[in-house]
NUDO-850337 format. One record per atom (N, C-alpha, C): residue in one letter; x, y, z. Coordinates in steps of 0.1 Angstrom, whole numbers, plus 5000, padded with zeros to 4 digits. Layout:
N
AXYZ
...
***
This chain:
71
M560870276608
M561370176599
M560770036603
A560570016616
A559969886620
A558569876615
Y557869986614
Y556469976608
Y556469936593
V557469976586
V557569946572
V557769796570
V558669746579
V559069606578
V557869516582
F557169556593
F555969486597
F554869486586
L554569606580
L553569616570
L553969536557
A555269526554
A555669446543
A555569306545
G555869256558
G555569116561
G554169086561
L553269176566
L551869146566
L551369136552
A551769226543
A551369226529
A551769096523
A552969046526
A553468926520
A552668806525
V552268796537
V551468686543
V550068696536
L549468806535
L548168816529
L548168776514
A549268816507
A549368786493
A549568626492
G550368566501
G550468426501
G549168346503
L548468396513
L547168336516
L546168356504
T546168466498
T545368486486
T545668396475
W546968386472
W547468286462
W547068146465
F547168106478
F546867966482
F545367946480
A544568046484
A543068026482
A542668016468
R543268096459
R542968076445
R543467946440
W544667896444
W545167766439
W544267656444
A543867666457
A542967556462
A541667556455
K541067666452
K539767676445
K539967616431
R540967656424
R541267606411
R541467456410
H542067396420
H542367256420
H541367176428
G540367236434
G539267166441
G539767116454
R540567186461
R541167136474
R540367196486
G539367276484
G538667346495
G537567266502
S537267146497
S536167066503
S536367026517
G537566996521
G537866956534
G537567056545
V537867176541
V537667296550
V536167316551
A535467306539
A533967326539
A533267226548
G533767096547
G533166996556
G533467016570
A534567066574
A534867096588
A533967206593
L533867316585
L532967426589
L531467376590
A531067286581
A529667246581
A529467166594
A530467086599
A530367006611
A530267106623
Y531067206623
Y531067306634
Y529667376634
E529167416622
E527867486622
E526767386627
E526867266623
E525867166628
E525767156643
A526967166649
A527067146664
A526667276671
Y527067386666
Y526967506674
Y525967616668
R525767606655
R524967706649
R523967636640
T522867586646
T521967506640
T521267566628
T520867696630
T520167766619
T521067786607
A522367816609
A523267836598
A523467696591
H523467586598
H523667456592
H522467426584
E521267456588
E520067426580
E520067506568
S520467636569
S520567726557
S521567666547
H522667616552
H523767566544
H523167446535
H522467356542
H521967246535
H520867286525
E520067386528
E519067436519
E519667496507
L520767576509
L521467626497
L522067526488
R522667416495
R523167306487
R522167236479
R520967216485
R519867146477
R519367236466
Q519367366468
Q518967456457
Q519967456446
A521267446449
A522267446439
A522267316431
D521967206438
D521867076431
D520667056423
R519567126426
R518367116418
R518567176405
K517967106395
K518067166381
K516667236379
S516767356374
S515567426371
S514967376358
E513667356359
E512967306348
E512567416338
S513067406326
S512767516317
S511667456307
G510767536305
G509567496297
G509967486282
S509167426275
S509367416261
S508867546254
P509467586243
P508967706236
P507567686231
D507067566230
D505667546225
D504667556237
D505067576249
D504167586260
D503667726262
F502567756256
F501967886257
F500667886265
***
């Protein structure tokens, strides 16, 4: 019986965290955590930090689409 109570509690906590993650993403509240993780990666995982910035630059870049007349 104790296992059932433990698993029910674990499921409730995981469901609450999932709900909070969706709520934070929907309301744009996740940027603080992303900034903290970026600072950690800059200090301890240099290659991951560089990759993070490269991916951000790629996302910010607008792709140039050619004109239909460019043959």
